C-alpha positions, 0 to 999 in steps of 0.5 A: 495566361501564356503569351501564346494564348494572349497573342491567339486571344488578340488575333481572335479579337481583331478577327471579330472586329474585322468581320464587323468593319467589313460589314460595314465596308460592303455597306459603303460600297454599295450604299447606293446600289442598296438604296436603290435595289433589294436587300437580297442584294445586299445579303449576296455581296456581304456572304461573297466578302465574308468568305475570304475575310477570317480563314479558319473561321465559318460565318454565317447569318440568316439575312441582312437588310436596311432598317428604317433609319437605313442601318445595316442590320444583319440578323442571326450571325453564327461564328464557329470553328473549322470543325464546327465548334460554336464560338459565338452567337449574335442575334442582331447586328446593327451598322450605322453610317455617316449619311452626310459623308456618304451624300456630300461626299460619297465616303463610307464612314461607319460611325457605330456597331452595335451588337445585340444579345451576343453569345460568346462561347469560349472553350478549352478542352483537356489538352489546353486548347481553345476554340478559337486559337486555329482562327486568323484575322486580317490586320487591315483596319479601317481609317476611322474608328468606329464606336462599338456597343455590345447590349446585354451580351454574355460570354461564357467560358468552359474549361475541360480536364479531370474536372470540368469548370464552367463560368459566365457573365451576363447583361454585358453592356460594353462601350468602345468610344473612340479617343483619337485616331486609334484609342478607344475609352472602354466602359462596360457593366455586366453580371456574373452568373452565381452558381450558389445563388437558388431561386430562394436567393431572389432577395440576394444582391447580384454580382456586378462588374463595371470597368473603364479605361482606355484602349490603344489600338495600334500597339494594344496597350491597354488601362482598366480600372474595374469594380465587382460587387457582391462577388460570390467566393466559393470553391468552384471560383477558386478552381476556376481561377487556378486553371489560369496560373502558371504552376510551374512558376507560381506559388498559388497553385501549390498553396491551394493544393496544401489547402485543398480540404478547405471550404470557403463560401462568402461574398466581397467586393473586388477593385482591380486595375489591369494594364499593359504599357508596351506592346508584347509586354506581360500584362499588369493588374492589381487585385483587392478583395474586400470580404464581407461575408462568408463561411470558411471550413478548414481541412481536417476541422469541424469548424464553420467559421462565418462573419468573415471580414478582411482584405486580400491583395494580389499582383503579379508578384505577391498575394497578400492577405490582411486582417482576415477574420473569421468566427464560429461561435466563440472561436475567432480565426485570423489569417495574415499572409504574404506569398512571394509568387515567383519565388518558391522559399519566400513568402509566410501565412500567419494563422490565428485561431482563438478559443477552439472547443476540444469536444467530441466535434473536435475529436471526431474530425482527427485522423484515427491515429490522432483520436487515439492520442486525443483519447489518452490525454482526455483533453477538454476545454478550449485553446488558441493556436498560431502558426506561420505557414512557409514554403519549403524548397520544393513549394510546399507550404509547411507550418512552422513555429506553431503555438497551442495555448491552453485556456482552462483546459482539462486533462486526465492521462489514460496511463495516470488519469489524475484530473488536471484543471485550469490548464494554461501554457503553451505547446510550442512547435520547434521551428518547421519540425514535428517537435514541440516544447511543453509548458503548461501550468495547471491545478491538480486538485486545489494544488498548482502543478507544472508540466514541462517537456518535450514531444518529438515528432508529434503524432501517433508515433511521437516520442515525448519526455514529460515532467510534471511537478506539484506540491502538497498533492493530497492523498484522496480519492482521485489520487487513488483512482489514478494509480493502477489496481495493483497500486491502489490496493497497496496504497488503500492497505497503507491508509495515507492521509496528508500531501505529498510533493511529486516530481513526475516524469512520463517517457514514451519511446517512439512507435505507434501504440507504444506506452509510456514509462512513469518515473516518479519521486515523491515526498511526504508533506504532514501525511498520516499513514494507517496501515489497513493491516497495522491500523496504527496511525503514524502522523508527521510522515516524512521521506521520499518515494521513487517509482519506475512504472513501466508497461511490463511492470513497476517498482517503488522504492521507500526511503528515509520515512520517519513518523510519530505516534504520540511519544514514538518515533519511527523511521523505515524504508521499503519497497514494492515491485511488481509486473503488470497484473502479478503483484510482487514482493512487498518489504517495509522496514521500520525502526521504532523508539519509544512505542508505548504497548497500550490497547490501541497499539494491541488492537492494531496487530493482526489476530495472531499477534494479538492473541500472543499479546492477550496472552501475556498483556505486555505493556511498557515502551518498546524500542525495535525493528518492525518488518512487513512483508508480503509476497504477491497476493499472500497474507501480510507477514509482520515480524519483530526481529528485534526489540527492547521493552523497558519501564513495562509489564508482563501478565500472562493470562494463564499465569496472571502474576503481574510483573512490573518494571520489566525490562525485556529484549527479544523479537517476534517472527512468524514462519511459513506455516503461520506459526508464531513465535515471541522470544524474550531473549531476556526479561527482568520484573519484579512483583513488589519485592519479587525479582523475576528474570528469564528468558521466553519463548511463546510459540503459537501454532495455528495446527497445534497448541501454543507453548510459553517457555520460560528458561532460565527462570530465575525468581528472587524473593517470591513469597505465597501471598495473595498474589501468587495464590491467586495466579495459580490454577485451582489445584496448584493453589490448593497445593500451595495452600497446603504447603503454606511456604513462608518467608521468601524463596528463590526459584531457578530452573524452566517453566513451560506452559501449553494451552490449546486454541479452545479456552475451554480446554485446561492449560498444562505445564511442566517444569524443572525447579530448584528452590532455595530456601533460607529460613522458611517454613512449610507444612508437609502434613506436619509443620516445618521451620527454619527450613534452609537450603535446596529443593529441586522439583520436577513435574507436570500439571495436567490441567487437573492434577500434578505429578511432581518428583523431587529431591531436597538438600537442606542445611537445617530443618526444625520439626516439633521444636527439634532442629535437624541438619543435613536433611536430603531425601527424594520427595513425589507428588501424585495429585494430592499425594505427598510422599517424602521418602518412598512410599515403600515404607508404607507398603504393607508386608504380605504374610509369608513374604520377605519384607523388601530392602529400600536403599537408603538413598530413598529414604529422607535422612537427617543428622540431629544430636549427633545422630542419624535419622531416616524418615518417610512421610506421606500425606493427602493435602486436599483438605484443610487438615491433611492426614500424615503418616511418618516413620522415623528411625533414629540411630547413634544419637547422643543423649548429652548433645540432645540434653544441652540443646533441648533441656533447660537443665541439661546436668550430666546426662549421657548415652547413645540413643537409638529408636524409632517412631510410627506416627499418624496424624491430622493437621497441626494439632498434637491432640490428633497424633497417634503412634508408637515407638521405641527410645533406647540409650545406651550406656544410659548416663542418666544419674542427674535426670530429676526423675532418676534422682528422685527415684534414688531419693525415695529408695535411699540409694545413695548417689548413683553410680557414673554409669548407673545403667547400662541401658534404658529402654521405653516402648511407648504409644502416642494418643491424645496429646500423651505419651502411654509409657508402655515399658520403661527399662532402666538396666544397670549393673547392681540395679534394675528398675522397670516402669510404666505410666503417662506423660503428656505433651506439656511435661506432666508425668505419672509414673510407676517404677518397679524393682526387686531390691536385696533386703540390705537395700530396704530403706526402712530398717524396721520394716525390712522383715516385714516387707521382705515377707510380704513382697519378696524384694519388691518395691514400687515407686511413683513419680508425679508432677512435672519432668522439670520438678518431679515427685517420688514416693514408695508406693506399698507393695502391689499385688502381684496378679498375672498381668503384673507378674508378666510385666515384672517377670523379666526383672527375675533374671537380672543377668539375662537382662543386662544384655542390650535387647534389639529394637522391635522396629515394624517397619524397613530399615535401611540396609545401604550405607548413605550414598550421594543421591542418585539423580533422578530422570528428568525431562521437562520439555518432554513434560510440557509436550505431553497431553492429558 
């Protein structure tokens, strides 16, 4: 209240008192007259006196009279301003005078004035003017102070403005008892009107006012003590009181403005003291409010606190709140405050709220932007809040040093919704700024976690940096649900189990609706990865993961990864990049050591790689590098750029010939068209005593056939045993069975296998091989032994039949116990038909056409006993005993060499042998051999041949000449294990023999020789005339026995029939017979000298690509 207002109030009060005293004075002046005259006279006098008593105040009453006790009673007094605004109304005023003083001394002494049921109307307009401010009063005071009483009075105060406020008190009983000449003792009681009281509140205790004190009338010094009981405290009372506070100096209005959203309704006891000890000084007061009940709602919060208790102290300099406590359910509010009303920059209010529930009620009462922030963190649980309000230099009350303490809260951030529970810690306001220090401990699952950081400019536009740390966080469904769908799919495909140490940082840039960036650093702890695209679990996984996740994209980095699978040790690194909604590249590189190539690993591979593995059945221990790649949403691609296999094994499904002790190096790749290629740059292995080395390229094309190529291919010590025969396709197995190679072989060259995806389609093959033999045996229709040399073969297997072209260069071969050297020539295999040499040799000559000439290089040639042999053979090897046909020609062979090598007693045999043979047979039995041939020896030094020796002895021809015969020639046929010698011609200068007969393969002979001898040479002299006349010089000798010990005897002269004459006719012209006759070879003779063998055209690569 301003000094001016207090002065106006004082004048008004004295004016009212003056009016009452004037009434008393008039009564004294006219008492005698009144006592003797009528009440009308009293009324007239009072009216005349009142007109000049209070200028600006209109006083009216209905009547004035004496009561039975001779007191003056004035009825229906009204007071109004000059502008007719009502100021007060008093139904009845009673004035008591001292009758004894009036009777004895004729002195008018007013003893008391009583106002009955007065109603005072005090109003202030919107301009701050009171209705009584225009009223002035007389300063003349009575000599003796009367006693004043107000009975059942009522005072009403009305304040107009933007918001009108009304207050009143009733049942006012006031006593002003004079204490001395100018002092009153004051005692009063009243009831305050309670606007919160309703008719249903009849049982509520009324609000009462009681006060006492004194009033110094002359200088207006006053001292009053009072008490208000059961005061109803609400917003309307606060607004009413604030209208009387000086807003320009007092901080209370600013504080009230800052709490404009608060709502309080309650009751309490008020004790107060009001005094002023010097005239014109300010009023001094002390007020103590003791709250005992009520409800409090803070601005912006949904709580309605009840059970309020505490004290509020107020004086002109301070407002102090002590231990103000309120409760709402389990939530407790405590306020302590000290407000300096005159110093704007001093004072504080300490607010503490405990056990605040973070529920939908809390969320719905937040500003919309804060609701979004609340939803982002999905907070739940309870927190404590403490804060200190301090005034700023401009008088605004601002919070500072606020602390929010979590009590077992839960949180799930929208960007990383991993549930955190049992949150305990603080969010601390730094000074009076909007910055918060975060220090939270929580549990992520069953693992303790911490969150520390700084929130700058807290609110919807806040900038924040939060560091999160948790150790041994398990890889479980909870973690997978917390990451983005793209990352979740990747982590799910990795099949991670175990735990991880996490250090994460969430950075949010300032501004509205800004999304945070997450920086992550994690380390595996006893983790297991079981990648969905490669289900081969890796345990004891360790390493670090770093990630940056922004609103635009993400980057994951995997470093120093290591793990184990059984005895296998793995290390690796990788990365994963992508944008929101558009996954980028994924790369994982693994260095592997001692990986066991077992069925578990094979089952983990992708179908295409498993198909490769199933094809070659590779096993062993692998060291190498594995690369896993994925681009966007495309399928995962697995490649092995390098690997080494040791202590392994290999067994191709199309050629199940198992290799052991395999050592291989190579790589595996997948092209953009999804074709796969397994490359073994080196492969070494063995099967029993067989050693294999090769390079291998295995290609699987999803759109075409697979190919398996061995190059360079080398086999040492290959034997045709059961394992090899079992591994070969049926037709090749039959071929190998018929060839029946004996002894170890060496192979070198290339092999290519090809197959279709449909296993019902037969596998095909192509090869270009060089086979080295060292004393082996083969069967090519006939048995070949002690084969030493090289065989080159170029062929194709079409799944049902084979086509092979080749040649051989053999140092030596044994055929029928005869040794040949420098054997060379071509061979051809078409299905089961094997041709050694040229097939033209077996072509029937058409009549009338010239026999074609065949180059020597197309025949098989060989050296034996000093001569040259040419051979052509064909056989069909599709049955147990193969049919064969052999044509062989001999030229310039040395008889002496033959005798030395193959005869037990070579003697002195000499000559040059020529001849030919055309043989047919089946299997290995000599009994199945048939054919014909010729043998010619020239010159024929056969004189030590046992049969010739026996002939000479029987015929008594004496010792043979050193060149007994110019030549010897035999025409023969073979059948039933024997030679049918159609003709044997022994032609010399002085002797000619012609014979025929049979010789078995085991050396038995049955021969007949004929000769026309001169009579002087007949061995029995006394028979010469007889024999000569009977036989005309013919002599016959039969030779029987074995070739090593033949027996010869002279036979009787044969009867010369026509057949015998024809056989012996050639002997009748001995001179013509001395000329060497030509051999009658029934097949084409080589026409060219032996030259180097021409290279045969080969294209194994092209052959392997052809399809049947």
